[in-house]
Legacy VTK file of the C-alpha trace (Angstrom):
# vtk DataFile Version 3.0
C-alpha trace
ASCII
DATASET POLYDATA
POINTS 346 float
-19.239 97.596 40.552
-16.768 94.840 39.744
-18.490 92.337 42.040
-21.962 93.278 40.775
-20.736 92.669 37.231
-19.064 89.434 38.290
-22.372 88.099 39.642
-24.813 89.262 36.949
-22.814 89.851 33.749
-22.612 86.912 31.303
-19.395 86.750 29.277
-19.938 83.280 27.790
-20.147 82.861 24.012
-23.531 81.242 24.542
-26.100 82.448 25.538
-25.290 85.139 23.019
-28.064 87.652 23.759
-27.057 88.149 27.393
-23.464 88.869 26.400
-24.254 91.084 23.406
-27.001 93.064 25.107
-25.458 93.395 28.569
-28.563 91.649 29.878
-28.229 90.504 33.528
-28.078 86.746 33.994
-30.765 86.312 36.647
-31.878 82.831 35.534
-28.642 80.949 36.141
-30.125 77.435 36.213
-32.244 77.978 33.123
-30.242 75.746 30.769
-29.902 72.819 33.162
-33.087 71.202 31.786
-31.738 70.904 28.228
-29.740 67.987 26.859
-26.878 69.901 25.245
-24.058 67.372 25.326
-25.340 64.596 23.101
-22.685 62.719 21.145
-22.304 63.877 17.536
-23.533 61.180 15.154
-22.964 63.014 11.862
-19.767 63.434 9.840
-18.176 66.772 9.015
-16.803 67.447 5.564
-13.476 68.386 7.178
-13.265 64.890 8.675
-15.540 62.659 6.598
-15.357 58.880 6.751
-17.036 57.851 3.503
-18.290 59.090 0.150
-21.958 58.108 0.283
-24.508 59.859 2.487
-28.266 60.161 2.514
-28.159 63.845 3.531
-25.768 66.764 3.099
-26.460 69.727 5.410
-25.171 73.232 4.772
-26.148 76.324 6.728
-25.257 78.869 9.399
-25.177 78.797 13.212
-28.578 77.035 13.322
-26.825 74.119 11.621
-23.854 74.264 13.994
-25.608 73.128 17.170
-23.489 69.997 17.452
-25.145 67.251 19.504
-28.459 69.018 20.078
-29.028 70.293 16.550
-31.521 69.060 13.964
-28.820 67.396 11.865
-27.649 65.251 14.781
-31.231 64.121 15.358
-31.556 63.262 11.664
-28.399 61.181 12.038
-30.391 58.779 14.236
-32.148 57.610 11.054
-29.960 58.691 8.140
-26.292 59.076 7.254
-25.510 62.817 7.443
-22.555 64.825 6.135
-22.285 68.437 7.293
-20.383 71.204 5.517
-18.292 73.001 8.146
-19.106 76.663 8.614
-15.578 77.827 7.761
-15.964 76.262 4.302
-19.243 78.058 3.722
-19.396 81.784 4.490
-22.485 82.130 2.289
-24.187 78.743 2.162
-26.284 79.543 -0.910
-23.224 80.598 -2.940
-21.248 77.623 -1.630
-23.957 75.166 -2.684
-23.948 76.710 -6.184
-20.161 76.348 -6.248
-20.459 72.677 -5.212
-23.111 71.991 -7.855
-20.987 73.559 -10.609
-17.797 71.793 -9.498
-16.874 68.141 -8.998
-18.081 67.731 -5.399
-21.166 65.701 -6.323
-19.134 63.625 -8.769
-17.217 62.282 -5.780
-19.807 62.356 -3.003
-22.962 60.317 -3.487
-25.721 62.435 -1.904
-29.507 61.918 -2.096
-30.746 65.065 -0.299
-29.225 68.463 0.372
-30.648 70.492 3.253
-29.975 74.185 2.671
-30.592 76.057 5.936
-30.473 79.851 6.255
-31.568 82.117 9.096
-34.351 84.493 8.069
-32.471 87.721 8.820
-29.688 86.937 6.314
-31.413 84.913 3.613
-32.223 87.839 1.279
-28.745 89.315 1.779
-27.216 85.997 0.771
-28.742 86.121 -2.722
-28.012 89.797 -3.466
-24.723 89.282 -5.323
-24.676 85.627 -6.257
-22.439 84.302 -9.024
-24.391 81.507 -10.669
-21.477 80.223 -12.754
-18.851 80.066 -10.024
-17.533 76.685 -9.006
-15.204 75.108 -6.486
-13.244 71.924 -7.051
-12.482 69.247 -4.486
-8.793 70.069 -4.400
-9.710 73.633 -3.437
-11.982 72.382 -0.650
-9.187 70.110 0.570
-6.843 73.097 0.611
-9.325 75.115 2.689
-9.575 72.277 5.189
-5.824 71.745 5.341
-5.047 75.424 5.929
-7.888 76.149 8.334
-6.819 77.424 11.737
-9.285 77.594 14.603
-9.458 81.130 15.947
-10.405 81.322 19.615
-12.312 84.432 20.630
-11.888 85.560 24.228
-15.195 86.786 25.670
-14.044 86.681 29.299
-14.917 89.552 31.622
-12.034 91.757 32.803
-11.933 94.255 35.643
-10.369 96.945 33.468
-13.060 97.170 30.819
-16.005 99.414 30.043
-18.338 96.675 31.298
-17.292 97.330 34.898
-18.742 100.847 34.676
-21.452 100.514 32.044
-23.128 97.297 33.152
-23.955 98.039 36.833
-24.648 101.760 36.389
-26.601 101.735 33.139
-27.682 98.322 31.788
-28.636 96.584 35.040
-31.090 99.292 36.247
-32.481 99.619 32.721
-33.402 95.929 32.682
-35.547 96.251 35.813
-37.107 99.671 35.276
-37.506 100.215 31.520
-39.807 98.519 29.003
-39.343 97.776 25.312
-35.845 99.117 24.783
-32.705 98.357 22.790
-29.936 97.242 25.140
-26.311 98.036 24.307
-27.457 98.918 20.764
-27.706 95.221 19.879
-30.445 93.373 21.771
-34.107 94.289 22.170
-35.777 93.608 25.506
-39.533 93.598 24.891
-42.476 92.692 27.111
-44.598 89.686 26.175
-48.268 89.174 26.962
-47.490 85.850 28.665
-45.222 84.359 31.351
-45.578 80.834 29.952
-43.530 80.885 26.743
-40.277 80.149 28.557
-39.746 77.739 31.450
-38.107 80.433 33.602
-41.510 82.199 33.649
-40.053 85.376 32.169
-42.344 87.678 30.208
-39.366 89.232 28.421
-38.525 88.583 24.781
-34.854 89.100 23.997
-33.932 89.232 20.320
-31.163 90.497 18.056
-31.613 93.987 16.560
-31.007 92.684 13.020
-34.273 90.735 13.264
-36.170 94.017 12.942
-33.776 95.662 10.511
-33.993 92.748 8.079
-37.770 93.183 7.689
-37.023 96.181 5.426
-35.936 93.818 2.662
-37.479 90.519 3.787
-40.991 91.979 3.644
-40.678 92.890 -0.036
-42.409 90.496 -2.427
-39.926 91.150 -5.237
-37.036 90.094 -2.983
-38.755 86.857 -2.001
-39.603 86.175 -5.659
-35.928 86.640 -6.576
-34.872 84.344 -3.752
-37.279 81.677 -4.954
-35.963 81.893 -8.526
-32.440 81.263 -7.213
-33.600 78.320 -5.086
-35.411 76.816 -8.073
-32.229 77.166 -10.170
-30.216 75.373 -7.477
-32.881 72.668 -7.246
-32.626 72.133 -11.018
-28.821 71.912 -10.875
-29.080 69.264 -8.155
-31.951 67.397 -9.811
-29.745 66.928 -12.875
-27.514 64.930 -10.531
-30.504 63.012 -9.043
-30.277 64.997 -5.813
-33.293 66.567 -4.112
-33.071 69.979 -2.481
-34.689 70.684 0.895
-34.848 74.380 1.830
-35.019 75.237 5.537
-35.301 78.938 6.435
-34.911 79.361 10.208
-37.305 81.965 11.638
-35.866 84.909 13.497
-36.804 84.775 17.164
-38.608 88.104 16.735
-40.771 86.650 13.973
-41.695 83.449 15.814
-42.814 85.286 18.961
-44.152 88.431 17.274
-47.837 87.686 17.973
-47.058 87.472 21.696
-45.410 90.902 22.000
-47.578 92.989 24.326
-47.185 96.349 22.567
-46.602 96.022 18.819
-47.018 99.703 17.967
-43.338 100.328 17.215
-42.560 96.833 15.937
-43.115 95.972 12.292
-44.758 92.626 11.516
-42.433 90.267 9.608
-44.159 88.665 6.605
-41.284 86.742 4.994
-42.849 83.334 5.632
-46.244 84.539 4.393
-44.617 85.617 1.125
-42.747 82.321 0.838
-46.009 80.370 1.004
-47.236 82.007 -2.203
-44.265 81.253 -4.498
-44.051 78.228 -6.813
-41.315 75.947 -5.540
-39.402 73.214 -7.346
-37.842 72.034 -4.081
-38.990 70.534 -0.789
-39.835 73.419 1.510
-39.807 73.202 5.306
-41.982 75.965 6.754
-40.217 76.058 10.104
-42.246 79.003 11.350
-45.568 77.279 10.733
-44.333 74.058 12.332
-43.026 75.805 15.440
-45.773 78.416 15.786
-48.420 75.682 15.856
-46.838 74.367 19.065
-45.876 77.620 20.761
-48.853 77.803 23.133
-48.362 74.269 24.450
-44.572 73.955 24.257
-42.184 76.167 26.217
-38.644 77.103 25.177
-38.925 76.548 21.436
-36.143 79.121 21.325
-33.815 79.678 24.245
-34.931 82.596 26.420
-31.397 84.013 26.440
-30.195 83.213 22.914
-30.967 83.877 19.239
-31.232 80.155 18.425
-33.885 77.501 18.717
-33.543 74.919 21.482
-33.247 71.093 21.274
-37.052 71.027 21.601
-37.453 72.922 18.321
-34.573 70.984 16.745
-36.521 67.757 17.256
-39.707 69.250 15.782
-37.768 70.376 12.706
-35.881 67.068 12.400
-39.147 65.100 12.606
-40.668 67.248 9.864
-37.642 66.786 7.591
-37.665 63.033 8.256
-41.346 62.912 7.318
-40.705 64.792 4.046
-37.802 62.508 3.126
-39.819 59.366 3.797
-42.704 60.770 1.756
-40.348 61.587 -1.112
-38.664 58.167 -0.945
-42.023 56.390 -0.980
-43.120 58.432 -3.986
-39.892 57.623 -5.833
-40.194 53.908 -5.018
-43.800 53.869 -6.208
-42.827 55.549 -9.481
-39.998 53.073 -10.029
-42.297 50.135 -9.284
-44.894 51.498 -11.704
-42.211 51.962 -14.365
-41.026 48.370 -13.998
-44.574 47.044 -14.133
-45.398 49.145 -17.188
-42.201 47.967 -18.852
-42.988 44.302 -18.257
-46.537 44.755 -19.631
-45.164 46.348 -22.799
-42.861 43.381 -23.300
LINES 1 347
346 0 1 2 3 4 5 6 7 8 9 10 11 12 13 14 15 16 17 18 19 20 21 22 23 24 25 26 27 28 29 30 31 32 33 34 35 36 37 38 39 40 41 42 43 44 45 46 47 48 49 50 51 52 53 54 55 56 57 58 59 60 61 62 63 64 65 66 67 68 69 70 71 72 73 74 75 76 77 78 79 80 81 82 83 84 85 86 87 88 89 90 91 92 93 94 95 96 97 98 99 100 101 102 103 104 105 106 107 108 109 110 111 112 113 114 115 116 117 118 119 120 121 122 123 124 125 126 127 128 129 130 131 132 133 134 135 136 137 138 139 140 141 142 143 144 145 146 147 148 149 150 151 152 153 154 155 156 157 158 159 160 161 162 163 164 165 166 167 168 169 170 171 172 173 174 175 176 177 178 179 180 181 182 183 184 185 186 187 188 189 190 191 192 193 194 195 196 197 198 199 200 201 202 203 204 205 206 207 208 209 210 211 212 213 214 215 216 217 218 219 220 221 222 223 224 225 226 227 228 229 230 231 232 233 234 235 236 237 238 239 240 241 242 243 244 245 246 247 248 249 250 251 252 253 254 255 256 257 258 259 260 261 262 263 264 265 266 267 268 269 270 271 272 273 274 275 276 277 278 279 280 281 282 283 284 285 286 287 288 289 290 291 292 293 294 295 296 297 298 299 300 301 302 303 304 305 306 307 308 309 310 311 312 313 314 315 316 317 318 319 320 321 322 323 324 325 326 327 328 329 330 331 332 333 334 335 336 337 338 339 340 341 342 343 344 345
């Protein structure tokens, strides 16, 4: 049992779904095709080099993909400052705190990209404090006192995995359909073998993706979220900063239409509800952008992970770049018109 576990059990931090769900790692060369070690071209707030940046990014693990993330690809064309995850437990609250404090008095920022994974975005606005603020000296203190905590995921002989994985989870993977593995990861059959480059027809996704539909599918919750985002956009606009909102689709949502048997799986409608609200910010509909390419582009999300791949990162980065250029051109045109109108009046 130990040697079976040693061969098939994945104890690495990433891919996360294999580790969390006790899913056997039978596609060991799957990630070799991806460029995952690109040099980081952006600055982190904990180690920034200047005070003026085109873009500030703040988000969750989708914004922490280092060299293969969307923010690193944006850094090919723009100066990018990223707020470290340890500074921002709830990115929406943290951005409010920054806007109410003196952060933007010191840092010259043109655009803020607020990224939030779909499964947590409604939770993150449940108990917001709109008048809270954080000052730069407090941020500096957080950075100074931050200690990196290393989590050990390594597989040990004397653990429950040695018994549970080969006797229960491994056979389940090969002989059972549409089940929840280890109480954390769904393993569901797809109607296609072409969505991932390893030719698997299995969709692995985190159990919270389904659970979050209970609140994400409610119109009143999405309306409340939008009100908060519009308030943040106004706070930033008063400082001549434009807000870009980037909800990252849950893997379950993006691939939902390709699940073979949907009977016991509720359709997520968060992005449908978001389309209908009146927005005072730049909105990146990541689901629409990715779903339009899903039939022709494999591995938009990693087969074995909750996150999108470098392929999707580039699609998202290109869309953001396009929106920024469009906004800049509009601003320049307005300024040029204002100058011309002013000279005519004189």
